[in-house]
N, C-alpha and C positions, 0 to 999 in steps of 0.2 A: 701400076694403080696409080690414080691421080688423087690430088689433095687440093683442097680449098684454100690453106692458109701458107702451105710449104710445097714448094717445086722439088721433083724428085725425078732425077734423070740419070741414065746411065751411058756413059760414053767412052769408048777406049778402054774398057775394064775399070773405069773410075766412077764412083758416084757422087753426083753434084746436088746438094741439098740447099734450097734456098728460101730464107725467112722473108716474111713481109710479101708473099705471092697473094697478088688479088686483094692488098690491103691498102686502101685509100688514106687511112691515118698517117701522118708523118713519122710517128714512133711505133715501132712493132714491139708487141709484148707477148709475154707467154700466159696467155688467155687460157680458159679451160679446153677450147678446140684444137688451138694450136699444140698444147702439151699432149693432147691425145693423139693429134696426127704425127707428132715427133715420136712418141712412144711406138706407134704401128711402123714408122720408117725404121726405127732403130731395131725392132725386131727382125724386119725384113732384111736389114743388114747382116744380121747375126747368121740369117738362112743363107746369105750369098757370100760370106767369108772367104771360101776358097776360089770363088769366082772373080773377085775384085782385087785390084791394086790397094785401093784405099778409097777414103771418103772425103770430100770437101764440103765444109758448109761455109756459106755466104749469106749475103742479104741484098734483096732487089731494092732495097732503099739506098737513097743517095747518101745520107748522113746518119744511118743507123743501122748498127748491126743487130742489136736486141737491147731494148731499154729496161728489161727485167721482167718480173712477175705483174701481173696486172692488179695494181693495188686494190681495185674494186673486189677483187675476189676475197681480199681479207674480211670484207664487212659481211661476207657470207658465213663466216665461221664465229658461231656462237658460244662455242665452249673451246677449253684448251685442248680437248680430245679432238675436236674438229680442226684446230690449227695444226696440231701433231700430224693428223693424218694427211692434212694438205702439203706439208714439208716431206713427209714420206714418201709422198706419190711421185714428187719431184726428183728426191734423192734416187729413187728406184729407177727412174728413167736415166739420170746422169751416170749411176752405177753402170748401167747396161752400156751406155757409151764408153766409159772407161774400160769396161771389160771386154770391148771388141779387140780381136787380135790384129785386124787389119789397122794400117796407119790412118789416123783423123786429123784433118787439118781445119782450124778455125779460121777464116780470112776475115779478119776485123776491120771494117771501115766505118768510121762514125762513133756513135754511142754505143759502149758496151758496159752495161751496169747492171748490178744486183743478179738477178738470176741469169743475165745474159753473160757476165763473166764466170759466174758458177757453172755454166754450160761450157764456155771456152776451156776453163780448167780441166773439164772432164775429157778434153780431146788431147791427143798425145801431142800435137803442136799447134802453136799459135803464131800468125803473122800478122801484122797490121799495116795500114797505110800511113804515110807520112803527113796526110791531111790534118789540118788544124782542127776539124771537126772530130777526131778520133781521141777517144778518151775511155779509161778503164777503171772501174772501182766497184766496191761494194757499199753503197751509201745506206745499206737498211738501217744502221744505227740511228741516222737521222729522221727515222720514222719509228724510233723506239723498238726496234727488232733487231733479232740476230739473224745474218745470213741463214736461209733454212734449207737451202739446196747442196749443202756440202762445201760451202765457200770456206768455212772456218778451218775446215779438214784439209783442204787442197791446196788453199794458197800459201801456207807456211812452207809446204813441200816445193813450192815454184820458186819463191822469193825470199825465204828464209823467216824465223820467227819475228825478229825485231821490225822488219819491213811488213810483214802480214799484219802485225798488230797495230803499227802506225796506220796502215791503210783501213783497217776494219773499225778501229777505235774512232777515227776521225771521219769517216766516209769520204776520203779524199779521193780525187780521180786523179790518175797519171796520164800524161800525153804519151805518144808514140816513143819518143826519145827515152823519156823516164822509165816507160815499162821495158824498153829493150836493156837498159842500163841494169834495171833491177832483177833481170832474168824471166820476167812475168811471160814475155814475149820472145821467140826466136829470131826474128828478122823483120825489118821495115822495109817496105817498098811503095813505089808509087800505086795509087788507089786503082789505076787502071791495069796494073800488072799482077795484082794479088791472086786472083784464081788461076791464072796462066801459070804463075811460078810456085802454085801450092804442091804439084807433085814432086818438086824438087825436096820437099820435106817428108816425102814418104819414107825415106831412109833413115836410119838410127839416128835419133836426136843426139846432137853433138852439144855438150854444154859451153858456150861461148862466153859465160861471165868471167869477169876480171879474177886474177888470182886473189884481190882482196876480198871479194865477195865470197869466193871459196874458203878463205882463210877464217872469214867471220862465221860462216856456217860451221866449220870445223870447231870453232872456239864455243859456239852457243849449243853444240849438240852434245850437252850432258846434263843431267838432271838438276845439279847445284846450280849451272849457269842459267838455265831455264827458269829456274825459281827465283833468280835475282831479278831476271827480265820481266817476269811477271809481276813482282813486287813493285819495281820501278814503274811499270806500266799502270798498275792500280794507283799508285801516289800520284801519278799525272793526272788520270782520270779524275780522282776525288778533288785536287786541285782545281780543275778547269770546271767540273760541273757541281763542285760543292755537294756531291751525293745526292742531287735530285734527280738524275737521270739512272733510271733501272738498267736500260738495255746495255750499257758499255760495261757495266759491272757484271751482269749475266754472261756477257760474251767472255769475258775473263775467266769466270767461274768454269764455263764449258770448255774453254781452250786449255785452261790449267789442269784441271781433271782429267782431259783426254790425252795429255802427252803421252802416256804409255797404251793407250786403247788402240784397238784394232778399229778398221774401218767401220764395220757393222754395230759395235758397241758406241764408237764416238758419234756416228750419225743418229742413232736414237737419241742421245743426249741432246745434239743440236735440235732436233726436231721437237723434243719434248720443252726446251727452252723457247722455241719458236712459238709452240703453241700458248705457253703460259704468258709472253709477252703480247701476242696477237690479240688477244681479249682485254688486255689491262686498259684502264682509262688514258694513262700517258700515252700510249701507242696510238689510241684511238684520235686523241687531241693532237697528235702530231701529224698523223694522216689528214686529218681535218685541215690544218694549216698547209699541208702539200697541196691539197686541192684549191684551198684559197689562192694560194699562190699562182698555181697553174691557170685558175679563172682569172687572175688580175693581168694575165699576158693580153688579154682581149677585153676591150671596153664594153662594159654593158650596153646594150641598145645602139650601139655603133651603126651609123648610116653610111660608113664607107666614103666618107668626104674628105677624110684627112690626107696631108699631103706629106711628103718627105722634107726634112729640115737639115740641110746640108752644111751650111756655114753658120758660124754663131760669134755672138759678142758679149761681153759683160760690162756693164756700167757700174763702175766701182771696184776696186781691187781690194787690198788687205787680206785678211785671212778667209773670209767667205768669197770673196770675188776670186781670189787666187785658186780656191777649191772649185768653184765653178769653171774657170779657164782650165784647170787641170781634166775635169771631166770632159769637156769639149775637145781638148787636145787628145787625150786618150782614145777617144772617138772619131779623130781624123776630121775635125770641124774647122782646123786652122783659125782658132778663135783671135778676136781682138778684145784686149782688156784695156779698157780706157778709165784713167782717173784724173783728178786735177793737178796732181804733183807726181813728181818722181819718187818721194818716199812711199806714197801708196802703191805705186807701181811695183817698187822694190819688195814691198812685203807680199804682194800678190805672186810675184815671180819665185819669191822665197818658199811660199806654200806650196805652189805647183811643183817646185823642183823637189821638196822634201817628200811630197806624195809619189813622185815618179821615182826618186830615190829609194824609198821602201820596197817598191816593186824590184829594183835591181838587186837590193840586199838579199830579198827572197828568192831571186833569179827566176823571176817571172818576166823580166824584161831585160834586154842587153843594154850594155852601155851605149852602143850606137843608137838604138831605139829611144833611148832617154835623151840624147842630144838631139835628134831628129824631132821628137815630140816638143821638146822645150823650145827648139827654134821655131815650130808651128805657131807659137804663141806672139802675136804682136803687142807688145806693151806701149801705149801712146796717149797723150793728153788731147788728141783731137778726135774728130769723126771721120778720118780717113779710112776708105773702105767699106764704112757702114751700109754703103748703097748695095753692096753685094751680100749682105747678110740675110738669112732667112728666119734666125731666131735672136732676140736681144734679151738679156735677163740682167735687170736692174738689181743692184746689192748696194746701194748708198745707204746713208746714214737714215736710221728710223725717224722720219720727221715727213709729215704729211705734205707740208708746203714745198719742201725741197724735192720730194719724190715727184708731186705734180709738175714743178717747173722742169725737171729733168725729163720727164715724158713729153711734155709740150715740145721741148726743145729737139728731143729725140727723134720724134715723128716727123719733122721736117728734114731729117738727114738720111731716113731709111726708104725703101722702096713701099710702095701701097700695099703689097702683100706680107711685108715682114711681120712677124709676130713678135708682139712687145709683152714682156712678163716684168712681175713685180717678185722679189723673194722676200718680201715682207713677213715677219713672223705674228704680226698682230693688227696691222693698219688696214682699215677698210679698203677692199678691192673695189667696192662700189663706189666709193667717194673718188680713189684713186682715177677710176675710168672715166671721170667728168672732165679731167684734163685733157684728154683726147678728141680730136675731130672725128676719127673713126676709132671708136672703142670696140668693135665687134671683133678686133684682131689682138685685143687685150685681156690678159688674165693674170691671176696669181700663180706663181710657181715656187712654192716654199720648200726650199731644202733644209735639212737638219744639220746642224754641225757636229763634228767635222763631215764634210761633203765626202770625202773618200771613204769613210766608214759606214755612215747612216744610209740605210737603203731606202728610206721613206722619201718620197715627193708627194706634197699636197698640190693639187690643181686646182686652183679656186676660181669658181664661176662668179659672174655677176649679170644682171639683168640683160645687158646688151651684147654678151659675148656669143660669137657663132660657133654652130657645132663644128666647122671645120678647124677652128681654133682649138677647140678642146680636143678633138679626136687626133690632131696633128701633133699635139703636146703630150697627148697619151701615148701615142705610138713613139714618140721620140723617148720619153722616159723608160720605156719598156726596151727601146733598143740599146739605150746607155746602160741597162741592167740595172736600173732601179725599180722600185715597188711604187706605182702611182695609186692615188686614192682621189677621186673627184669630190670635192665638196663645194657647198654653197657658202656665200659669204657671211661671216658672223664673227662676234668677238672671240678671237683666240682660234677661230677655224673649227678644226677638229681636235687635234691632238693636244695643243697647249690648254684648251677650254678644259679638257677632262685631266689633264696632267695638274692644273692649278689647284685643284682640291687636294691632291696627295701632298703638294709641299705646303699648303695652307694649313691642312690637319695637322700636320706634323708641327707647326709652330704652336698651333693652339695646345696640342699635347705638352709641348716644351714649357709654354706659360703655365700650364697647369702643375708642374713640377715632375713630369716625367723625362728622364734624362735622354739626351742625345744619343748615347750609345744604345739605350734599351730600345728607342724608336727606330735607328737605323738597322740594328740587329734584328729586329722583327720583321722589317721588310725585306732584308736579306734572305730571312729564313722562309720568306713567303716565296722567294726566288726571284725577286727583283736584281737587276745587275748592280744597283747601288741604292743606298739609303738617301730619303729626300734631303737631306742636308749636304751630303757629297753630290748629288744632283744639282742642288741650287748653286754650289760653288762652280760646276762645270759649265752651267749656263751663265753664271754671272749673276751675283745677287742684286745687282743695279739693274739688269736686262729683266729679272724675274719680277722686280717691283714695277717698273715701267709697264710689262705686259699685264701684271695683275690689276693694277689701275684701270687699264683699256677694258679688260674682261669685266671688273666690278662695274665700271660704268654702263657697260651693255647689258648685264646679267642681273645686278642687284644683290641683296645682302647674303644670298647664299654663297657668293663668291667673295666675300668680305674678307680681307687680310688681316692677319695677326700683326702685332706690332714688332715682332721680331726682326723683319727684314728693315725696318726704319732705323732700330737701335744698331744694326751692323753698318748701315750705309753712314751714319753719323761718325763713326770711327774709320770710315774708308776701308772695310772690310769687304771687297768685291768679289772674293772668290779666287779661283785659279789664276784668272788673268792678271792679278797683282800679287798672286802666291800667298794671299792672306784672305782667308774666308771662315767657314765654321773648322777648317783644317788649314794646315800649312802646306806649300808646295816647293819643291825644289827648282832649279832652273830648268829642268825638262819637263816640269808639270806634273810630276809624280808626288802624290801626297806623302808627307813625311810624319804625320800624327796631328792631334788635336791642336788647334789655336787656343792656346791656354786663356790668353787676353781676353778673346771672345767669350770662350766658356765661363770665364770668371764674372762677366758683367750679365750674362744670361741669368733666368730664374734659376735658383738652386734647385737641384735634383732631390726632390723631396717626396715624390709620389711613385709607389710601385705598382704596376698594372700588368696583368698578364698579357704574354704575347699574342694570344688570340684576341683579346680585346684591342690591343693597339691596332693589330692587322683591321679588325673590323671598322675601327674608327676611321682608318685611313682610306680603306678600299671601298666602304659603302658609298661614302660621297661620291667617288669616282664613277661607280655604278649607276648612281642617280643621275649624275651630270651626263653621262653616255646616254642614258635613256632619253634626256631632253634633247640631245643632238638628234635623235631620231623623231621627236615629237615636232621638233623645229626645222625638219627637213634638211639639216646641214649635211647629212648623208642618207643614202636611201635604205641601207639594209646593215643588219647586224655585223655582217662580214666587213664591211667597209671599217667600222669601229674596231673590230679585233685585228684587222691588217695594220690600221695606223697605229695601234699601240704597241703591238709586237714590234714592228720595225721603225716605229718613230722613237719609243721610249724603252724598249727592251722588256716589255711586260713578259714574265715567263711563258716561254712557248708550250713547255709540258702542261701548262693549264689551259690552252687552246685558245686564250684570248679572254679579255675582261668579261665579255657578255656571255661566251660560251661558258666561261667558269660561274657566272651567275646562274646561268640554266642549270648546270650540274648541282649547284648548291641548292636551288629550288627558290624562286621568285617569292613565294609567300613566305618562306622563312627569313629571307633576306629583308622584306618588308616589316615582319614583326621586329626584327633587330634594329631597323631604322626608326621605328615608332618608340622604341625604347630610347634610343638615343635623341630622339627629338624632344622627349620629356625631360630626360636627365641632363642633356649637353646643350642642345640648340635646335631650335624649330626650324630656324632658317636654312641651317646646313643640313639636316637629317630629314625633313618632311618628305615623304615619298612622292614623286612626281606622278601625274596623272598615268603615264603609261605603266608605270611600276605597279599602281594600284589595279589596272585594268588587267594586266598579266596575271597577278596574282589572284584576283577574282575569278578569272577562267581558267586557272591552273595551266596557264600556256607558258610559252618563252619566247625570248628575242628572235631566236632562228626559226619561230612558226609565223613570224610576223609576214 
C-alpha cells in the first residue's frame, strides 16, 4: 500500500518508514493526514510482526525528523473534550508503536521536538546524527501546553525524573551529545550512516549510561525522594514564573499524581490536562506569539532584492559597541570595532569577552571557540579594512551633529554598496540621512541593551532608503537570531514611544502620593519583568530624560514628563550605571534595596490606590499611544506593535501582546476607562485617539485592521 505523506517499504525483512514524503515544507509535522497514515502503517506492522526483523523510522527531510504536532490543529479544538480527544488519538497510535513486539528504531537527524520526540520515545531504540541541526526536546510548555502524546509518561523512564522535569518544564532542546549522555538516545552516528546502522539496534537494548546516572536513578526511585524532587521543581517554577504561567504547574500536578499510576490511567490524566490547557486563553496567547515569531522570519511584502552581509564593522566601542561586535563575531563576520581611543576599545572588548565567557560558563561554547571568536574582532582607531565591509553599525554618542559628521566621513572609507546604519535610540533617521551623498544605503538599526540578551531590533526607514537596504538588514537580523520589526522614522520610533507613557505615568502617580512599592508591585503583578522605576534605573535616568524630551518635542503634551526625573538628576542619581537610582546596586549591578536618600526626597507616600486602578493608569496610555503609532503609520500592523513590546521591553507573553490584550479586554470598555481618567486625571494623557474611538464605535479590534 502506498501513502501520500509517509513512505513505507519492506526490504530484507526490514520495514523502512519515512516521514516528510512528498512534503514541500521544510519542517514535517504531525497533521491530521500524517497521523492517519501512521496509524494505518502501525496496524499493518502489527499484522506483519512475525515476518519482519524490525522497523526503522527516518525522515526524508535534510534537517527535520519531526517538528511535532501541527499547531494549527489546536485551534480546531473548541472544548476541553475536543483537546482531550485529540491527545488520546495520538496516544493510541504511539501506544500501538510501543506495543509492537518487533524492534523499532527512530533514526533522528535534525529537529525532533514535541510530538516528534514523543513518537521517538515510543520506539524501542533511538539513534541520532552528530549534525548541529539535531535537537531533541518537548517545548510544549512554551505554548502553554503539556506534552499530550505520552511525553510526560515516557521521558522520565528514559532519562530519569530530574532530567525529565528539567526538559519538560523549561522546554529546552538537547543536542546529540547531551541526548546521548542523558540516556535519551542509544548512539550518535554520522547522518549519512544512520539508516544503514539502524539494524544493529535490533538487538536487546543495552544501558550504556554512566554509573553515576544509574546511581542517581536508584537514589531517586522511591516515593519520598520523588516528593522532594517535585517540591524543589515547584519552588523553582514559582520563582521563575511568579505563578503567572499555568502549564508548568499543571505538568507538575499530572506527573506527581501519576508516579504510581499505570500507562492507561496516567495517559488519561495527561490528555485531560492537555484539553484543559489547550482551550485556555493563556495557551491561545502563547500560540499567537509563536505564529508572530514564525511570521517575523520572513519580511512582509519582500521583493527578493536583499543580499547577504558577510563582513561587519562597528563605529564606537563601549558597552553597546562591544555588544554589537560580539554579535558580529558570534556570527563569523570578523568585525572591526573602531573608536577614538584605547579606553573605549578596551571597554568594548571587555563587553564582548564577558558575553562569550557567559556562553563558556554555560557550556555552550568551548574555550578554543572563545579564543577564536575574540581574536576575530579587530579593535582599532582608524578605518583600516572598512573597504571590505558589507555592514557598518554606528554606536557613538547620542548627538546628531557628531553622528552626521561620523557618517559623512565613513561614507568615503567604504565601498559604494556597503550598508551604513545607526544604532540611535531616539534621534531622527531622516535628518541623519541628509549627511550622506547616497542615503539609499542608510537606515536605522536600533538594538536594545544589553545586546546579548535583548532579542528585538528595530529597522528604521526614511524617505530615501532602498528596498535592497531594508531587505538585506531584515535578512541579516533574522540570520543572527534576533527579531526584526520594520518601523518608519518618528519620535522614539516604536518601542520607546510606547514605553515612555509607562514610565511617565508611574512618575505622575508618585507625585500624587502613591508609593514606589505599590506602583512597582502593581506592574509586576500584571506580569511585567520589572516595575517602571527599576526599568528606569536600567535604562539610565539621564538617558530616559533625554529621550523623553525628544519624544515630547515631537508628540506634544500627551508625552509630557513628570518632575521626578529632574529631581533625581539634580542629585546625580543616574540609576544602575552609577549604582544609585531609585534603587541601589552592587559592583555586579544587582539591586541591593531602595535608595533611601532618593525615596526621602520624593513625595511622601500618602495615597492608597487599588492595584487595578494603578494598572489602568499605567497601561491605558500605552494602549492609546500604540494606537497612534498605527494611525501615524510608524508600523503597519498590530502584530508589529506586539512583537516590539514583547521582545523589546518584556511585555508579558502570556497576555499575547499589548494590543491583543486590549482586544481581549474590549476596546469600548477600555475607551470608557480612558474617558473617566481624562476627566479625573488628565485630558492630554487619557483622551482616546481617533483609532480607539473608531474601533470602539465599530465594535472592532486592532487585529481586524
